[in-house]
Each structure stands twice: as C-alpha cells, then as structure tokens.
C-alpha positions, 0 to 999 in steps of 0.5 A: 212437341209432346206428340213427338216426344211420346213417338220418340219414347216408343221408338226408343222402347222398340229399339231397346227391346230389339237390343235385348232380344236380338244382340247377334243381329247386325246393328243396322238390321237391329235398329230398323226392327227396333223402330218398326217394333216401336211403331207397332207398339204405338199402334196397338197399345193405346187402342188396347187401353181404349177398350177400357178407357177412352182414346185420350190422355189416360189410355196413352199414359197407360200405354207408355207404362205398358211399354215400360213394362215390355222393356222390363220383361225384355231385359229379364228375357234378354240374350245375354251374349255380346251384341254385334258392334257397328264396324266397318262392314256396317258403315259401308252398308249404311252408306248404301242404304242411305243412297238408296232410301234418302231420295225416296224419303225426301220425295215421300216426305214432300208428297206427304206434305202437299197431299195431306190437306195442305193449308193454302194462303187463303185458308183453304185446304188442298190435296193431290190427285192421288188423295183427292178420293181416299184421304177424307176417309183416313182423315174421318177415321183419325179424327173420330178416334180421338176421345172414342171408347172402343170397339170403335164405331164407324163414324161414317155410317152410324151404327156400324162397328169400324171393322175397316183396319184402322191402325194406320190412322190411329197413330195419327190420332195419337198426335191429335191427342197431344194437340198437333194439327191434323194435316201435320199429324197425317203427314209426320205419320205418313213420312215416318211409315214410308221411310220405314217401308223404303229402308226395310225393303232396301235392307231386305234386298241387300240380304237376298241379292248377290250384288249391290247393283242387283239390290239397288235395281230391285229396290228402284224397280219396286217403288219406281214401278210402271210398265209400258204405258209411256209408249201410249204417251209418246205415240202419235194418234189420228182421230177424225183427221186430228193428229194428237202428238207427243206434246199433246199427250204429255200435257194430258198426262200432266194436267189430266185427272188420272191420265198417267201412263200407270193408271188408265183403265180406259182405254188402254187398260193400264192397272199396274199403278205406281206404288208410291203415287197410287198406293202408299201415299193415298192408301194409308191401309197398305202404307201401315201394312207394309210398314209391318210386312217389311220387318217380318220379311226381314226376320224370316227370309234371310235365315230361311234362304240359308236353310235355317229358321230364326231363333226363338226370340226372333220367332216371337217377334216375328209372330208379333209383327204377323199377328198385329197385322189384320187391323192394320192391313188385312191384305198384307196379313193374308199375303204373309200368311200365304207366303209363309205357308208356301215357304214352309212347305218348300223349306220342310220338303227339302230339309236335310234331316228330320222334317219335324225338326224343320217344322217345329219353328214354323209351328211356334211362329204360326201359333203366336201369330194366330193367337194374336190374329184370330180375334181380330179376324173373328171380331172384324174381319170375317164379320164385314166379309160375311155380312155382305155379298160383295166379298170373296168370289171367284174371278180369273185374272182380277181386273183384266177380266172385268166383272167376269165378262172375259179378258180385255187383253191377252193374259201375257200381254196384259202383264207385260204391258202393265209390269213391263220388263221385270215380268219377263225377268221374273219368268226367265229367273225362275227357269234357271237350272242348277248346273248338271251333276251338281248339288242344288246351288244356294241361289237356286234354292233361294229362288225356288223357296221364295217362288213357292211362297210368292207364286202362291200369293199370285195364284190365290190373287188371280183366282179369288177376288177378296173385295168388291173392287176387283182392282184391290187384288193388286194389294196381294200382287204387289207382295208377289212382285216385291218378293220376286224382284231380287231374283229378277235383279240378280238375273238382269246383273248376270245378263249384264256381265255376260254381255261383257265385251259386247259392242253396244252394251251400255246403249242396251242398258240405257234402253233397259232403264228407259223402259223400265222407269219412264212410266214411273217418272211421268207418273211421279212428276205428275203427282208432284205438281198435282193440286186439287181443292178439297176444303174451302176456308169456310169449310175449315171455319165450320169444322172448327166451330163444330169441334169447339161447340158440339159434343165429340161424336155427336150425330150430324145429318148431312149429305153423302159427300165424300169431302165432308168437313163434318166428318173428316175434318171434325170427327163427328159421326154422320148417318151416311157417307158416300158409297166411295167409302161405304160400298167397297167396305160391304155397306148397302146405303140405299135405304139410308140415303133415301131416308136422308133424301126424303128428310131434306126434301120435306122436313116436317113429314119426316121428323121421325128420322131424328128420333130413330137416329138421335140426330142432334145436328143438321148440316147444310152446304152447297152440296146439300143444296145441289144434290137434294130437293132441299127445303131450307125454309122448312129447316129454318121454321123447325130448328133454331140456326146454330152456326152459319158462315158468311153469306149462308154458305155453310149452316148448322141447325140444332135439333131440339131434344123434343124431337129426339124423344 
C-alpha cells in the first residue's frame, strides 16, 4: 500500500505541473501528459538520488522532496491564463477514448498478471510464452537495483556497468523498496505503462485523423497488428502423403512454442510480431520507451500539423520527455530524434515567412533534449556500442536479409505478407495529390510532414543494424508504422465513403477486417492461454533464503542458465548469465564461461577463480549438474554447506574468507 501511495504522489505531482504549465491544453490531454510526466519523474528522481545514496528509503524520500520542489517551480513559472474546462466536447472525447482503450487495458492487465511470474497453487512461478525468455532479465535488473549504489553494476556479468536501459525496470524496484512482492510490482507497473501507451496513441489518433472511425481503425491496426500469416494457418499442406489441415495448424498455433501467424521466422519468414504480445508485454524497455514517446508525440505533432510549434512551456516538457528517453529505451529515443529531424526539415522548408523563426522553437526543443540525453549516451550507450563489434553495421532490409546473405522474400512481398493491407494503405495514402490549381490542403501537408520524419526512420532502419540481433530493428520500424497509420486509416475511410451505393460494400469491409485482424486474433488468443513453468517451489524457497541470509549484492558462482533464481528472484550478482542476455548486449562471455566450467569440474585446481572474482557463495542446482562436469563431492569437502532444499535439489555452499584472499 505504501508503494501505491508513493506512486499516487508522483502521478498527482505530474498532473499538478501540467496544470500549471499547460492550462490552455484540453483537460483530457493535459491530465494524460501530467500522469506521463509523473511516471517519468518516478523513473528518474530516485535513481538520480541513488548516485549519492543507495536506492532505498532515503533516496525515495529525497525524490519525493524534489518532486515537491518541482511543483513549486512550476507554480512560480505557471501560465496565468484560465484553464480550459471539462465541457461536453471533452465528455464525448472521453467516452470515445474509453471505448478504445479500456478493452486493451483489460487485456494488458490480464497478460501482465499471468505472465509476470504468476504464483501457482504449488508455490511455483509461471510465465507466458512471450515472457519465458525475456522476463528473467528484467527481474534480475529490478531486484538488483534495490539497495544498490549508482552507477549501477550489471548483476548478470560481474564487473560490468549496467549500460542496458534500466529505468523501465527501476520503477518496479521502487515498489520492491516499499515491500511489494516481485510479481505484483512487475504486473502493476507493466499494466500502468501499457495503459498510458494505449491512451496516448488513442489520443494522438483522435487529433490526427479526420474521422472518429479512422482514429479507431488506426488504433486497433497498431496494437492488433498482424499481416497475412493466418493464411498459412488455414491452408492445408501435404507432405509425404500426409495431409495437414486447418484443425491441425490451429492446434499447432494454440499449443506450439512460437507458432503464431505473426512470429514464424522459419519456415514462413513472418517477423512482424504482434505489438502487445511480443513487444510491450515481454520487453519492458520498449514498453517504458513508448510510455514516454507517446506524450512527446502528443506535444509535438498536433500543433506541427497546423503549421506551428508548441509554446515555450510545452517545448520544455517536450525536451524533458525526449531527453529522459535514452536510459528508458534507446530505440525510442533514436526514432524520436530521426522523426524530429525529418519533420523539422519539412516544417522549416515549407514555412510561410522567415525560416529562422520557424526553426527557433526546434532549436529550443533540441537543446533541452540534447543537454539531458548526451550525458546518458556518452556514459552508457556509446560505451556499450563501441566496446563491441556487434553493433552498428550496414545491412539492407534488416531481418529479411539474414546475415547479409540475400533477401529471403522479395522486398515488397516481405512487407505485404508481414504487415498486410496497412502497408498498402500507407503507400496509397502517400500517393494522394493536392487538387490541381489549389493551395496545399492541410491534410496533404500533415501527411507529407509526418512522412518526412517517419520515412527517415524507415530508411535508417532498412540500412543500418543497431544491435547484434537484426530482429531488433523492428523497434524503429514500429514507430514508423504508428506515425503512418493515421493517414492510412483516413485513406481507408475515404475509400469506404467512395464505395457508398455499391452493392457488397459491407462484405468488402468485413473481408478487410478479417484480413487485417485474423493473425492478431490468433496470436492474442495463443498468448492468453499460454502457461509455462519458470521457477519451481524449491527455487522460490532458495531465493527467499538467499534474500534473508546473504548480504545484498553478494557474489554467487552459478551456471549460465537464464532462469536463475539467484540473480532474477534474489537480485544477487553472478559471474556470468546466459548469452541470451549478454551476447546481444555486446558481451563476449567465452572466457568467463570456460572458467566457470573448469571450476565446477575440478574445484580444488581452480580455487584462484574465487579470489579473482571474490566469490562468496557457490550455487548448485539440477542445471549445474546437467550442464557442467560437476564434482559435487569435491565441493562438499572444500566448502561448508550453507543451505539445501529437500532431497538436495538446490544447494548453496559458502566460500570461506581465506579462499578469497
């Protein structure tokens, strides 16, 4: 309860600051911007104070005091005009927003509950299909932050600074500081951020689209995205005389591991994964990034499409949202920078008057964002990227050109089958021309301005890989997609109106809906029923013992399993985690993995490893027994047994101090 009250304080503080600085913004949008600002401050302020003190009660008390100070500053710098009131227009807008957002919020909350280490009746912890791989990384980050001093060290690779954007996890760490259970902390913060992402994009679509129907279409095309992969499900196949029909394929989708119509790299080259199930739910980085990206776009885009820039106070908030992004989600930051550059160029070139006047607000926004973001980029992002040869390389058409070995599918067909009809609608909407002899309509101006920024993102993502995993460039392409969907939805509604009077118009619309949403429906249905065992009851017992009887941030020697209760549930530091988490973040783990293997096989001959890494505890579980040439008898002779579960399933040996000298 104390953690929720602390959250409420920050959300209320953000709403107050937005009310002071943006009274002429419509009430719904102002409240949304305020809540988003509160979340941003909640991510950043305790972490900043943790550089002076550990991430605990004191840093959070000082963060709350800083929030109150910022509220006082905003009151002193307030816009003294009367605030816009909640009128009938706002009431209608709120009803529309709730109709769009609430169903997905319920879905998101349910998936967060079932996928964020849900506790079963037998005490074991379960996850879903999409979180089986990624979640334990975020659990390790969140648990290791509690009580830590900053700069934060990487608990999954002893001796490394945490360069991975961690603020979307530190917000859960705040709830852990106040005593909330780990699964609840992850689910509560995940649901809050998902709700803000849904609300922010719905609000943006309602400001950019000409019709409410178009706003609803753009909204659902983004979050229930999926291409033509469902055709592979309904299609029958014959192999070696055996016919596999729709029922068999459907059973495979609903019971198989990553066999959905939106995520089958092999054999169908389906890579445009569903945004909710495969991005926002398991990858908290993009979830936190979009939580801040949406308010930035809501501040920037609507006035920009009307040939003007936000006012000074709004520019300050815009720079704050942009500048805080790198340690939340670097891809979202890069996408916002690229979009801003493209939109700025178009806005200034087409300015009706002095171009310097048009450029000056961009300069203010850019200066604030740069001042806040450059220290993060220099201290963390660039260090990680330049410290490895895995980052920043040229490759055309990202994951359709695997390893640069040539396109798997034809260029256009790859996008048509992966993205589906929305891809064609985007291209058709861009081909619209202004009426001959007339000035450029606002709609065409809006589409071209957005396209200049959005397709700059698209072009960069098509030519440069920013991480070892080429798949990760989709984190840029999804921002291109969300920016282009309003114009695509407007075009679809315009076509619908032109078909008025045509027989079969409703049948065409029904076919459009089926083609656009069938793949997403199958993917979401599969995710809702997925249930995977992650940690056993004895793993939970082990983690609880470690938390209660070993010093925080003590060093454990374990295997390289990604489902590791020592690092993920107890937040302790280990020598080397799975390459699933480390290789794709630029670490070469070969040497350290070899050292760990050598120690488990022959502890007596490798005692220098304990001194080298100041190991305090040695962990043995079924994983170490199966993956290592383990001499458990030697461990028993050399080290006192500190803890073991029933039947010796999990064991912890304590390393005497003389072995570390």
